[in-house]
N, C-alpha and C positions, 0 to 999 in steps of 0.2 A: 415639549420645548423647555429647556433649562431656564429656571428663574434666576435672575441676577439682582443684586441690590442696586438701587438707583446710583447712577454715576459710574458703574463698573464696566460699562461697555467700552470696547475698543473703538477707535474711529473706524467707521465703515460697518460696524455691526448694527443689527436692527434693534433699537431700544424698545423696551416693553412699556411704552407709554399708553395713554388712553386711546381707545378706539373711537369709532363713530358714535353718534349720539345714542345713549342707552346701551352701548356695547353691542349693537346689532350689526351683523354683516349685511351690507346692501349690495348683493351681487348683480342686481339689475343695473346699478350705476357702473360697476366694473365692466359689465357687458357694453354699456354705452361708450365707456372709455376705449374699449377694444375696437368697436365698430368705427368710431371716429378716427382712431389711430390708423386703421386700415385704409379708410377713405383718404386721409391727408397724405399718407405715404403712396397710395395708389396714384395720386395726381402727380407725383414726382416723375413717374416713368411712363404712364399710360399714353400720354400725348406724343411720346417719341415716335411711335409707329405711325402716327397720323401726319407727320410733317410733310411728306411728299404730297398727300392729298390736300393739305391746307395750302401749300404753295400753288398747286394747280387751281384750286377752287377760288382763291383770293387773288390769283395772278401776281404773285410775288416771288422773289428768289428763295432758294433753299436757306440761305443765310438769314433772311428776314423771318421766314417761317420758324426757324430755330428759336426765336425769341418767345414763341408761345410756350416753350419749355423753360428757357432761361429766366423769363420774367417771374414765373412762379417760384422757381428754385431760389433765385437771388433774394426776392422779398421775404420768403420764409426764413432763410438762414440769416439774413442781415438783421431781422427784427427779433430773433429769438431772445437775446439778452435783454433788450429794452422791454419786451413783453413780459419776461419773467419778473423783472422788478415791478412792473405795473400790476401784475396779477397778485403779488403779495399784499396789495392794498385795496383790492376790490372784491365784491361778492362773487364766488365761483359760479353760482347759478346764473346770475345775470351775464357773466362773461361767457359762459357756455352757450346760452341761448342766443346772445348777440353774435358770437363768432360762427356758430353753426348756421344761423339764418343768413349772415353775410356770405359765408362760403357757398351756400346753395344758390343764392341770388347771383353771385358773380359767375358761378358755373353756367347758369342759364344765360346771362348776358354774353359770356364768351361763346356759347353755342350758337347764338343768333348773330354773331358778328358779321357785318356786311363787308368789312375791310380789315386789313391787318392791324392798323393802329388801334381800332376798337378792341380787337382780340388781345393785343398786348397789354393795353391798359386794364382790361377786365382780368387778365391773368395776374398782373401786378397786385390789383386789389384783392384777388382771391388768395394770393400768397400772404397778404397781411392777416387775413382771417385764419389762414392755415397755420401761421406762426402761433396764434393764440391756442389753437387746438393742439398743436404739438406739445406745447408747454403744459397745458391744462390737463391733458389726459392722464399722465402718470400721477399728477397731484390728486385728481379725482379718484383714481384707483386706490392709492395708498390711504386716503382719508376715509374710504368707504368700508373698511374692514378692520377687525382687531389686529393687533401686532402679530399674533401667532398665525394669521392668515395672509400676511403681506406677500410672502413669496408667491403664493397661488394667484393673488390679485394682480401683482405686477407682471406675472407671466402672460396675462391676457393682452394688454397693449404692447408689451415688449415682443410678443410673438406675432400678433396680427399686424402690427405696423410694418416690420420688414417683409412679411408675406405680401402685403399690399404692394410694396416696391417691386418684388421679384415676379409677381403674377401680373403686373400691369401690362407689359408688352404682349403677353399671350392673350389676355382679355381684350386689350385694345385692338389687336389684329382681328379677332373674331367679330368684334362690333363693327369695325370698318368694312369688313367683307360683306356684312349683311345690311348695315344701316347707314354707313357713311361716317366721315370724321366727326361730325357734330355730336354723334351719339356717345363718343368717349368723354365728352364734357358734360353730358346729361346723366350718365349712369350713376353718378354719386348722389344725385338729388334724392331718390327714394330712401337711401340710408340716412341722409341728413334729416328728412322729415320724420322717420322713425325715431331717431335719437332725440329730436326736439320734443316729440310727444311723450317719450319716457321721462326725459329730464324735467319737463314742465310739471309732470305729476309727482315724480319721486323726490325731487330736490326741494328742500325747504327754502322759503323766501329769505333774501338777504338784504343788505343795505343798498344794493344796486351798484351801478358803475360810477366812477368818478374820473373826470378827464385828467390826463397827466399835467403837471405844472410846467412852468416855462423851463426850469432846469432839466426836468425829465425829458422834455422835447429836445433840448440841446444835446443831452447825453445820447438820446436815440439817434440823432443825426450823425453824431460822431461814430457810434458803433456801426450803424447801417452803412456809412460810407466806407469804413475800413473793411468790414466783413464782406460787403458786396464786391469791393475791388479784389480782395483775396480770392473769393469764390470764382469771380470771372477769370482771374489769372489761372487758377487751377483747371477750370473748365476748358479754356481756349488755348492753353499752352501747347497741346499737341499740334495745333495748326501752325505753330511757328514760335521760336524761342523769344521773339520780341514781346510776346504777350506776358512773359514773366516780369517785365518791367512794371506791370500793374501791381505786383506784390509789394513793390517799394511804395506805391501810393497808399497802400493799406496801413503802413506802419505809423505815420504821424498821428492820424486821428485815433487809432487804437491806443497809442501811447498816452496821448492827452487824456483819453477817457480813463485808462487804468490809473493814472496819477491823480485824477480828480475825485470829487465826492460821489460820482456815479459808479466808478469802478472799484473804489476801495471796499465797499460792503461785499461785493461779489468775490474779490480775491481774498478778503478777510474770512468769509465763511468757508471757503475751500481750504484755507490754511488751518482754521480752527478745527474742522472736522477731519482733516487728514485725507481728503478725497481726491487730491490731485492725481495720485497714481492710478486710482480707479478710472478717472476720466481719460487718462492716457490709454488704459486698456480698452475702453469703449472705442476710442479713436482708432487704435491699431487693429482691432478686430474688424471694425467696419471697413477700414482701408484694405485689409487682406481679403475680405469677402468680395468687395467691389472689384478689386484687381483681378481676382480669380474669375469672377463671373464674366468680366470683360474679355480676358484672354481666352478662356475656354470657348465662348461663343464665337469670337473672331477666328480662332484656330479651326474650329469645326467647319465653318463656312468658307473661309479663305483658303486654308491649307488642305483640308480633306474633302472639300466640295460637298459637304452635307447640306441638305435643304434646311431652310429656316424652320420648317415644321418639326423635322427630326431633331434639330438643335434645341428647339424649345422643349421637346419632350425629354431629352437627355438632361438638360439643365434643371428641369422640373424636379429632379431627384433631390436637389438641395432644399427647396422650400417644403417638399414632402417630409423629409427627415426633420426639418426644423419644426413644422407644425405638429408632428407626432410627439416630439420630445419636449416642446414648450410646457404643456401642463405638468409633465413629470418633473421638469426642473423646478417649477414652483412648489410642488409638494415636497420634493427632497429638500429644498431650501428651508421650508417650515420645520422639517424634522431634523435636519443635519446641520443647518446653518447656511446662510446665504453665501458667505465667502468661500467655503470649501466646494460647494456645488458650482459656483461661478468659475473657480480655478479649474475644476475637472472639465467643465464645458469648454473653456478656452483651450485646454490641452488637447481635447478631442478634435476641436476645429483645426488647430494647428497640425495635428497628426493627419487629418484628412487632406489638408492642403499639401503637406509634405509628400504624401503618397501620389499626388497629382503631378509633382515636378517632372518625373521622367516620362512625360506624356509622349505617347508613340502613335504614329498614324495607323498602326496595325491594331490598336486597341479596339475592342468591340464596344458597343453602346453600354452593355452591362458592366464592363470593366471600368468605364468612366463613371457610370451612374452610382455604383456602390461607394466609390470614393467621395463623390459629391454628397451622397446621402449621409456618409459618416461625418463630413464637415458640417452638414446641416443639423444633424443630431446634436453636435457640440454647440452650435449657435443656439439651438432651442434650449439646451440645458443652461446655457450661460445667460441668455437675455433677461429673463425674469429675475433670477437671483442677483445679477449685477444691478439691475434697476432698483430692486428692493434694498440692496446694500447701500446704494448711494442716496436714494430718497429717504430711507429710514434714518440716516444719520443727519439729515438736514434739520436745523432748528425750525420749530413750527412757523416762526415769522419769516423764514427764508425758503420755504418749501418750493415755491414756484421759481425762485431765483436759481436754486440748485437744479431743478428740473430743466431750466433753460440752458444751463451750462452743459449738462450731459447730452441734451439734444443737439447742441451746437457741436460738441465733440463728435457725435455720431454722424452728423450731416457733413462735417468737414472730412471725416474719414471716407464716407461714400464718394465724395468728390475727389479726394486726394488719390484714392486707389487706382482708378483708371489712368490718371495723369502719370503716376509713377510707372504703371505697367506699360503704358505706351512708350515712355522714355527707355525702359529696360529692353523692350522688344526692339526698338529702333537701334539701340546701341549694339545688340547682339545678333539681330536678324532672326530671332526665333521666339516661339512661345515659351520655351523652357525658362528663359531668363525672367520673363514676366511672372510665371508661376513660382519660381524660386523667390522672387521678391515678395509675392503675395504671402507665401508660407513664412518667410523670415519676419515680415511685419506682424503676422498673426502670432508667431511664437513670442513676440515681445509682450503680448498681453498677459502671459502666464506669470512672469516675475513681477509685473506691475500689480497684479491682483493679490499676490502673496507678499507684497511690500510690507515690511514691518510698520506697525502703527507709530506715528510720530507724535511727539508731544504737542499739545495744542498751542497754537500761536496766540497773539493778542486777539481779544474779542473784536469781531467785525464792527465797523462804524454803524451805530444804530441811530444816528441823528437824521437820517434822510428818509426814513420810512415811518408811516403811521402804523397803528396797531394792526396785526394780521386779521384777515377776514375770517369769518366763522367757517367751521367745517361744513361741507355740503350735507 
């Protein structure tokens, strides 16, 4: 790795600052970050396949059962930014132990739910703890290794997290067939227990947790209201255009927050580090992937009459390519630089999606699978380097804040993709338009990642936070 003089890094490059305590790489903690990222993202999709069974078991409508998924997703995404600000001021060990314990307990409470209201409340609470895990995992990974190992470290949660999302439906279907819908809510608990045992032993003690102050609570309510309204609008828009009115509800609270003392440090740090284009790339790649996944699965089953099992096996080519390329992307980032590898990965993903656009009903499973695998390889190469690029440029006292913004960008992309694909499909009456939109959106990530470095803006407002917590 080329050595640079202090202060010579471009915005978005990985600075060569101090590593973990004693300069030691703690890969055990990186593994914990990967496992918990997988578990938190798994919960985003694994319950989808259980909705029919939940509706029958609890004797509710399909619309009510859907809130078992929406409750978790909305609370996770709505709380990412407030959680990031809070995590910059508390001990990482205490936060990880508390969040993992709460996540596991809420999973158990949801699994024993005797009625729908119980299930929805348990899933809302689980999403609150899930938001902490989403933000904390990349922070834990990047703080656990030396700078020259960051690409490899960040590739672990950056690869395992999305793999949890795409493998959720297949794993959920298998569990439901053999053990019933409650098993999909219990399957994460053993992973949480393992992570707790490792973190308890491997992470040094810290100053513990501190409750948010009154102003932080007010900021959290503003952000949560705005982001929840936006996410709900994107999720439910395919059911009717009037749901898009919810997007207007999101604007006032988000505007008030951005203009206030809670939002200024967040926008300030993104301007100072020049990371806004990289966040845009994260969002567009996530949207392109999610749109593609939605259109391909729907086309195979609705247009080609392919069984759900065969569809799952074909679509599995994407996570397979991603899982194989993820570790390679991290190693290449450490050798060649995070930005160049991230750009190459985004270009490869866009190429794979472009090759899917002329989707034909006469294509064999292999013809589809290799295109999906190519896009998956690109995502695997891109994920870790992009995460390292963004997190490595964050000021030490704002690491969790930047972690929360990139997770929010990714989550909004995952939600925006299917909504855009549905609109494109409906306007044109075919899967081709949806796939063309997915490829176009993914292509935008390439120029965003090569965006020239901008001059730093004014320093972010430092009056609202206490000193940063110690490294784990």
